[in-house]
C-alpha positions in Angstrom: 104.8 99.9 94.7 102.6 101.3 91.9 101.1 104.8 92.2 98.2 106.0 90.1 96.0 109.0 90.1 92.4 108.5 91.0 91.4 109.1 87.4 93.9 106.6 86.1 92.9 104.0 88.7 89.2 104.5 87.8 89.9 104.0 84.1 92.0 100.9 84.7 90.2 99.4 87.7 90.4 95.8 86.6 94.2 96.2 86.1 94.6 97.9 89.5 92.9 94.9 91.1 95.1 92.5 89.2 98.3 94.4 90.1 97.3 94.6 93.8 97.4 90.9 94.1 101.2 91.1 93.8 102.0 94.5 95.2 100.3 97.4 96.9 98.8 100.1 94.6 98.7 103.6 95.9 95.9 105.8 94.5 96.4 109.6 94.9 93.9 112.4 94.8 95.0 116.0 94.6 98.6 114.9 94.4 98.5 113.2 97.8 98.3 109.5 98.7 94.7 108.7 99.5 94.3 105.0 99.6 96.3 101.8 99.1 94.8 98.7 97.4 96.3 95.5 98.7 95.4 91.8 98.2 93.1 90.0 100.6 96.1 87.9 101.7 98.1 91.0 102.6 95.2 92.5 104.5 94.7 89.2 106.5 98.5 89.3 107.3 98.2 92.9 108.5 95.1 92.0 110.6 96.9 89.1 112.2 100.0 91.2 113.0 97.7 93.8 114.6 96.0 91.2 116.7 99.3 89.6 117.8 100.7 93.1 118.8 97.5 93.8 120.8 97.7 90.4 122.5 101.4 90.9 123.3 100.5 94.3 124.8 97.9 92.8 127.1 100.0 89.8 128.0 102.9 92.1 129.0 101.0 94.4 131.2 102.1 94.2 134.8 99.9 91.8 136.8 98.4 90.1 133.8 101.1 87.4 133.6 100.1 86.1 137.0 96.4 86.2 136.0 97.1 84.3 132.8 99.2 81.7 134.7 96.4 81.3 137.2 93.8 80.8 134.4 96.1 78.3 132.6 96.5 76.2 135.7 92.8 75.7 136.1 
C-alpha cells in the first residue's frame, strides 16, 4: 500500500489515481491516515461483500429461515 501526505497527493493527483487502480493509496493529514483511494473494482467488491454479510445476517436470524422457506415454496 502506498501512503502519501495530503500535499503530495494533491500535487500528484493523476499519479495517485493511476496507482489506486492496482493498490490502495492512503492519504494522510496531520500525520494520521485520513482517506484511502481504491479502484472502482475494489469498491464494488467491498460493497458486494458488505451486502452478502448483511444478507447472511438476516438469513440466519432465528425464525427467518422458516419464513424464507415458506416464501420460496409459494
